[in-house]
C-alpha positions as CSV (number, residue, x, y, z in Angstrom):
1,M,2.3,-7.3,48.4
2,T,3.6,-10.6,46.9
3,L,5.6,-10.5,43.7
4,H,4.1,-13.0,41.3
5,T,6.2,-15.0,38.8
6,I,4.4,-16.3,35.7
7,D,5.6,-19.0,33.3
8,A,6.4,-17.8,29.8
9,S,4.0,-20.2,28.1
10,V,1.1,-19.1,30.4
11,A,1.9,-15.4,29.9
12,A,2.2,-15.8,26.1
13,A,-1.2,-17.5,25.9
14,D,-2.9,-14.4,27.2
15,L,-0.8,-11.2,27.2
16,D,-4.1,-9.2,27.3
17,Q,-4.5,-10.1,31.0
18,F,-1.8,-7.4,31.7
19,D,-2.4,-3.7,31.5
20,T,1.2,-3.0,30.5
21,V,4.0,-5.4,29.3
22,I,7.3,-3.8,30.4
23,D,10.7,-4.8,28.8
24,A,13.5,-3.9,31.3
25,R,16.3,-4.6,28.8
26,S,18.4,-2.1,27.0
27,P,17.1,-0.2,23.9
28,A,19.3,-2.3,21.6
29,E,17.9,-5.5,23.0
30,F,14.4,-4.2,22.7
31,A,14.9,-3.0,19.1
32,E,16.0,-6.5,18.0
33,D,12.8,-8.1,19.3
34,H,10.3,-7.9,22.2
35,L,7.0,-9.3,23.4
36,P,4.0,-8.0,21.3
37,G,2.8,-4.6,22.6
38,A,5.7,-4.2,25.1
39,V,7.1,-0.9,26.1
40,N,10.8,-0.3,26.9
41,W,11.7,0.8,30.4
42,P,15.5,0.2,30.4
43,V,16.9,-0.6,33.8
44,L,20.3,0.0,32.2
45,D,20.7,1.7,28.8
46,D,23.1,0.4,26.2
47,D,26.1,2.4,27.4
48,E,25.5,1.6,31.1
49,R,25.1,-2.1,30.3
50,R,28.4,-2.1,28.4
51,I,30.2,-0.2,31.3
52,V,28.9,-2.6,34.0
53,G,29.8,-5.6,31.9
54,T,33.3,-4.3,31.3
55,L,33.8,-3.6,35.0
56,Y,32.5,-7.1,35.9
57,V,35.3,-8.7,33.7
58,Q,38.1,-6.2,34.3
59,D,37.6,-5.5,38.0
60,S,35.2,-7.7,40.0
61,P,31.5,-8.7,40.2
62,L,31.1,-6.7,43.4
63,A,32.4,-3.5,41.8
64,A,30.1,-4.1,38.8
65,R,27.0,-4.7,41.1
66,K,27.7,-1.6,43.1
67,L,27.9,0.6,40.0
68,G,25.0,-1.2,38.3
69,A,22.7,-0.8,41.4
70,A,23.2,2.9,41.5
71,M,22.5,3.3,37.8
72,A,19.5,1.0,38.0
73,A,18.0,2.8,41.0
74,R,18.3,6.2,39.1
75,N,16.7,4.8,36.0
76,I,13.9,3.0,37.9
77,A,13.1,6.2,39.8
78,A,12.9,8.1,36.5
79,H,10.5,5.5,35.0
80,I,8.3,5.6,38.1
81,E,8.1,9.4,38.0
82,R,7.4,9.4,34.2
83,W,5.1,6.5,33.8
84,V,3.7,5.2,37.1
85,T,2.4,8.2,39.0
86,A,-0.9,8.3,37.0
87,Q,-1.6,4.5,37.2
88,P,-4.6,3.4,39.2
89,R,-4.3,0.9,42.1
90,T,-5.7,-1.9,39.8
91,W,-2.9,-1.5,37.2
92,R,-1.4,-5.0,36.4
93,P,2.1,-4.9,34.8
94,L,4.2,-7.7,33.5
95,V,7.9,-7.1,33.7
96,Y,10.7,-9.1,31.9
97,C,14.3,-8.8,31.0
98,W,16.7,-11.3,29.2
99,R,16.4,-14.2,31.6
100,G,14.1,-13.0,34.3
101,G,17.0,-12.0,36.5
102,Q,18.2,-8.8,38.3
103,R,17.0,-6.2,35.9
104,S,13.3,-7.3,35.8
105,G,13.5,-8.3,39.4
106,S,14.6,-4.9,40.5
107,L,11.9,-3.0,38.6
108,A,9.2,-5.5,39.5
109,W,10.1,-5.3,43.2
110,F,9.7,-1.5,43.2
111,L,6.3,-1.7,41.4
112,D,5.2,-4.5,43.8
113,Q,6.2,-2.4,46.8
114,I,4.2,0.5,45.6
115,G,1.2,-1.8,45.8
116,F,0.6,-2.9,42.2
117,R,-0.2,-6.5,41.4
118,T,3.0,-7.1,39.5
119,H,4.1,-10.2,37.6
120,K,7.6,-11.1,36.5
121,L,8.1,-13.3,33.5
122,Q,9.9,-16.5,34.5
123,G,12.8,-17.1,32.1
124,G,12.4,-13.6,30.7
125,Y,12.6,-12.9,26.9
126,K,14.6,-16.1,26.5
127,G,11.7,-18.1,27.9
128,F,9.2,-16.3,25.6
129,R,11.5,-16.9,22.6
130,A,11.4,-20.7,23.3
131,V,7.6,-20.5,23.3
132,V,7.6,-18.8,20.0
133,R,10.0,-21.3,18.4
134,D,8.0,-24.2,19.7
135,D,4.6,-22.7,18.6
136,L,5.9,-22.0,15.1
137,C,6.5,-25.7,14.7
138,S,2.9,-26.5,15.4
139,L,0.7,-23.4,14.7
140,P,0.8,-23.6,10.9
141,Q,-0.6,-27.1,10.9
142,R,-3.9,-25.7,12.1
143,F,-4.6,-23.8,8.9
144,R,-5.6,-24.4,5.3
145,F,-3.7,-22.0,3.2
146,G,-4.9,-20.6,-0.1
147,V,-1.6,-19.9,-1.9
148,V,-1.8,-16.9,-4.3
149,T,0.5,-17.9,-7.2
150,G,1.5,-16.1,-10.4
151,R,4.4,-14.8,-12.3
152,T,6.4,-11.7,-11.2
153,G,4.4,-8.6,-11.7
154,S,1.0,-10.3,-11.9
155,G,-0.4,-8.5,-8.9
156,K,-0.2,-11.2,-6.2
157,T,0.5,-8.8,-3.3
158,R,-2.1,-6.3,-4.4
159,L,-4.7,-9.1,-4.7
160,L,-3.7,-10.3,-1.2
161,H,-4.4,-6.8,0.1
162,A,-7.7,-6.7,-1.8
163,L,-8.7,-10.0,-0.3
164,S,-8.1,-8.5,3.2
165,A,-10.2,-5.5,2.3
166,V,-13.2,-7.7,1.5
167,G,-13.0,-9.7,4.7
168,A,-10.8,-12.7,3.8
169,Q,-8.1,-13.9,6.3
170,V,-4.7,-12.9,5.0
171,L,-1.1,-13.6,6.1
172,D,1.1,-11.0,4.4
173,L,4.5,-12.6,4.7
174,E,6.3,-9.9,2.5
175,G,4.7,-7.2,4.6
176,L,5.9,-8.7,7.8
177,A,9.4,-9.3,6.3
178,R,9.4,-5.8,4.7
179,H,10.7,-7.2,1.5
180,R,9.2,-8.2,-1.9
181,G,11.2,-11.4,-2.0
182,S,13.3,-10.9,-5.2
183,V,16.8,-9.7,-5.8
184,L,15.3,-6.2,-6.3
185,G,12.8,-6.6,-3.4
186,G,14.3,-4.5,-0.7
187,L,12.0,-1.6,0.2
188,P,13.5,1.9,-0.1
189,D,14.7,3.2,3.2
190,V,12.9,0.4,5.1
191,P,15.2,-2.2,6.7
192,Q,14.1,-5.7,7.3
193,P,13.4,-6.7,10.9
194,S,15.6,-9.1,12.7
195,Q,14.9,-12.8,12.3
196,K,13.6,-12.9,15.9
197,A,11.3,-10.0,15.3
198,L,9.9,-11.7,12.2
199,D,9.3,-14.9,14.1
200,T,7.5,-13.0,16.9
201,Q,5.3,-11.1,14.3
202,L,4.4,-14.4,12.6
203,W,3.6,-16.1,15.9
204,S,1.3,-13.2,16.8
205,A,-0.4,-13.1,13.4
206,L,-1.0,-16.9,13.3
207,R,-2.5,-16.8,16.8
208,A,-5.0,-14.2,15.7
209,L,-6.3,-16.3,12.8
210,D,-9.4,-18.5,12.8
211,P,-8.4,-22.1,11.8
212,R,-12.0,-22.7,10.6
213,R,-11.5,-20.4,7.6
214,P,-8.9,-20.4,4.8
215,V,-5.9,-18.2,5.2
216,Y,-4.6,-16.5,2.0
217,V,-0.9,-16.2,1.6
218,E,1.4,-15.4,-1.3
219,S,3.7,-18.1,-2.7
220,E,7.1,-17.6,-1.3
221,S,10.4,-19.4,-1.2
222,R,11.9,-20.4,2.2
223,K,13.6,-17.0,2.4
224,I,12.3,-13.5,2.0
225,G,15.3,-11.3,1.6
226,R,17.7,-12.3,4.3
227,L,15.0,-13.8,6.6
228,Q,14.0,-17.4,6.9
229,L,10.3,-18.6,7.1
230,P,9.5,-21.4,9.6
231,D,9.9,-24.8,8.0
232,A,6.5,-25.9,9.3
233,L,4.8,-22.9,7.6
234,V,6.5,-23.6,4.3
235,A,5.7,-27.3,4.5
236,Q,2.0,-26.6,5.2
237,M,1.7,-24.2,2.3
238,H,3.5,-26.7,-0.1
239,E,1.8,-30.0,1.1
240,H,-1.7,-28.9,2.1
241,G,-2.3,-25.6,0.5
242,F,-4.6,-25.0,-2.5
243,C,-3.4,-22.7,-5.4
244,V,-5.1,-19.6,-6.5
245,R,-3.4,-18.8,-9.8
246,V,-3.3,-15.1,-10.9
247,E,-2.9,-14.3,-14.6
248,M,-2.1,-10.9,-16.1
249,D,-0.9,-10.0,-19.6
250,D,2.7,-9.0,-20.1
251,A,2.1,-5.3,-20.8
252,A,0.1,-4.9,-17.6
253,R,2.8,-6.8,-15.7
254,V,5.4,-4.4,-16.9
255,N,3.3,-1.4,-16.0
256,L,2.8,-2.8,-12.5
257,L,6.6,-3.3,-12.1
258,L,7.2,0.2,-13.2
259,Q,4.9,1.4,-10.4
260,D,6.3,-0.9,-7.7
261,Y,9.9,-0.3,-8.5
262,A,9.7,3.4,-9.5
263,H,12.3,4.3,-6.9
264,F,15.0,2.8,-9.0
265,A,14.5,5.5,-11.6
266,H,16.3,7.8,-9.2
267,Q,18.9,5.1,-8.2
268,P,20.0,3.4,-11.5
269,E,23.4,2.5,-10.0
270,R,21.8,0.8,-7.0
271,F,19.7,-1.2,-9.4
272,C,22.7,-2.2,-11.4
273,E,24.6,-3.2,-8.3
274,L,21.7,-5.5,-7.2
275,L,21.8,-7.3,-10.6
276,E,25.5,-8.4,-10.1
277,P,24.6,-11.6,-8.2
278,L,22.7,-12.7,-11.3
279,V,25.8,-12.9,-13.5
280,E,26.5,-16.5,-12.4
281,M,23.0,-17.6,-13.4
282,R,22.4,-15.5,-16.5
283,G,25.8,-14.6,-17.7
284,R,27.8,-11.3,-17.9
285,Q,26.5,-10.4,-21.3
286,T,22.8,-10.6,-20.4
287,V,23.3,-8.7,-17.1
288,N,25.3,-6.0,-18.8
289,R,22.5,-5.5,-21.3
290,W,20.0,-5.1,-18.5
291,Q,22.3,-2.6,-16.8
292,E,22.8,-0.6,-19.9
293,H,19.0,-0.3,-20.3
294,A,18.7,0.9,-16.7
295,R,21.4,3.5,-17.0
296,A,19.7,4.8,-20.2
297,G,16.4,5.0,-18.4
298,R,14.8,2.3,-20.6
299,W,13.0,0.8,-17.6
300,A,10.1,-0.8,-19.5
301,E,12.6,-2.6,-21.6
302,V,14.7,-3.9,-18.8
303,Y,11.6,-5.1,-16.8
304,A,10.1,-6.8,-19.8
305,Q,13.4,-8.6,-20.6
306,M,14.0,-9.6,-17.0
307,M,10.5,-11.0,-16.8
308,I,10.9,-13.2,-19.8
309,E,14.6,-14.2,-19.5
310,H,14.9,-14.5,-15.7
311,Y,11.9,-14.2,-13.5
312,D,9.3,-16.3,-15.4
313,P,11.5,-19.4,-16.0
314,L,12.8,-19.2,-12.4
315,Y,9.3,-18.9,-10.9
316,L,7.7,-21.6,-13.1
317,R,10.5,-24.1,-12.2
318,S,10.0,-23.3,-8.5
319,I,6.2,-23.3,-8.5
320,D,6.0,-26.6,-10.4
321,R,8.5,-28.2,-7.9
322,H,6.7,-27.1,-4.8
323,Y,3.0,-27.1,-5.9
324,A,2.2,-30.0,-8.2
325,G,-1.3,-28.7,-8.7
326,Y,-0.3,-25.3,-10.0
327,A,-0.7,-26.1,-13.7
328,H,-4.3,-27.2,-13.2
329,A,-5.3,-24.6,-10.5
330,P,-8.3,-22.4,-11.3
331,S,-7.0,-19.1,-12.5
332,I,-8.1,-15.5,-11.7
333,T,-7.5,-13.0,-14.5
334,L,-6.5,-9.4,-13.5
335,A,-6.9,-6.8,-16.2
336,D,-4.5,-4.6,-14.4
337,G,-3.4,-3.6,-10.9
338,G,-6.0,-1.0,-10.4
339,P,-8.5,-1.0,-7.5
340,H,-11.6,-2.0,-9.5
341,A,-9.9,-5.0,-11.1
342,L,-8.5,-6.1,-7.8
343,Q,-11.8,-5.8,-6.0
344,L,-13.6,-7.9,-8.7
345,A,-10.8,-10.5,-8.5
346,A,-10.9,-10.7,-4.7
347,R,-14.7,-11.2,-4.7
348,E,-14.3,-13.9,-7.3
349,V,-11.7,-15.7,-5.1
350,L,-14.0,-15.7,-2.2
351,E,-16.9,-17.0,-4.2
352,R,-14.8,-19.8,-5.6
353,F,-12.9,-20.9,-2.5
354,E,-14.6,-19.9,0.7
355,G,-16.3,-22.8,2.4
356,H,-15.1,-25.5,0.0
357,G,-13.4,-28.4,1.5
358,S,-10.7,-29.0,-1.1
359,C,-9.5,-27.3,-4.3
360,V,-6.2,-28.0,-5.8
361,T,-3.8,-29.7,-3.3
362,A,-0.1,-30.0,-4.0
363,Q,1.4,-33.4,-4.0
364,R,5.1,-34.1,-3.4
């Protein structure tokens, strides 16, 4: 058999041509990010990679290669015994490591020698990462974004999910980033992905969308938690998106916030800790008042006050600066955040905006 090498851009354009995409890197490298749908068959695990690297520096490249070869051979044998014995002759794997070097080369050679039509990714993950970065500069320009705007607690994320349920195209940025986007927005016991992983998920999501139809997305700043959105995506939303303004009365907004942030009722000190960065903007006296309400369990009061004194002014300044058409955008009124109101609102959005060439376009 002949081992085939495939360019990263060619492979990325059609990963479905392969039956299995195999990441030969260590588990830690794989956890940070990997090709969509890849499985991890480490040629060297994290400890082995560290040991071989240390030996390379402290002893010699030859000593490191001898030890690494023995470790790799054992690991590859284990992977073949566990995963390969049941594969049919027609199985087509794609194998990659960090730069398309020895780790993927070793594993791919064994699979090729067995008789499988094996491909090795030229440039490895590093080459794929370059494709993702380049594509994220151009992919967003293909789409017309319907930007769901509205003050904190007005049900924007829920409406986005309702839009998806009735067949609209949706790009859920907060879902991908695993963060609600505010100082309180971290999800309980759910860490954010790495920046590389978010980029890969965005790349994969954008490639799956139809540019002939609008794509609904929530208004976001350039950062969601600690993660950065691609500049091209933010620019396309700001400069060429149309606004869908969501309205909800204050009492319903407070009720929705009580639901979304219910976990803080069991973590009042964590809540108070997260408010500390707001001292510079809102003053120690105001933040102390919010913290006192939280420690006393007066959650409706603290959310109502934070809405009026912090979130609403901040959001309105930001939305006016980035979306000049926001003030005149057609509004969708949500009675509450319940399923019935959301379904009605989602259908109203589709009736108003699907198939129309232009709505409200922001001007810089």
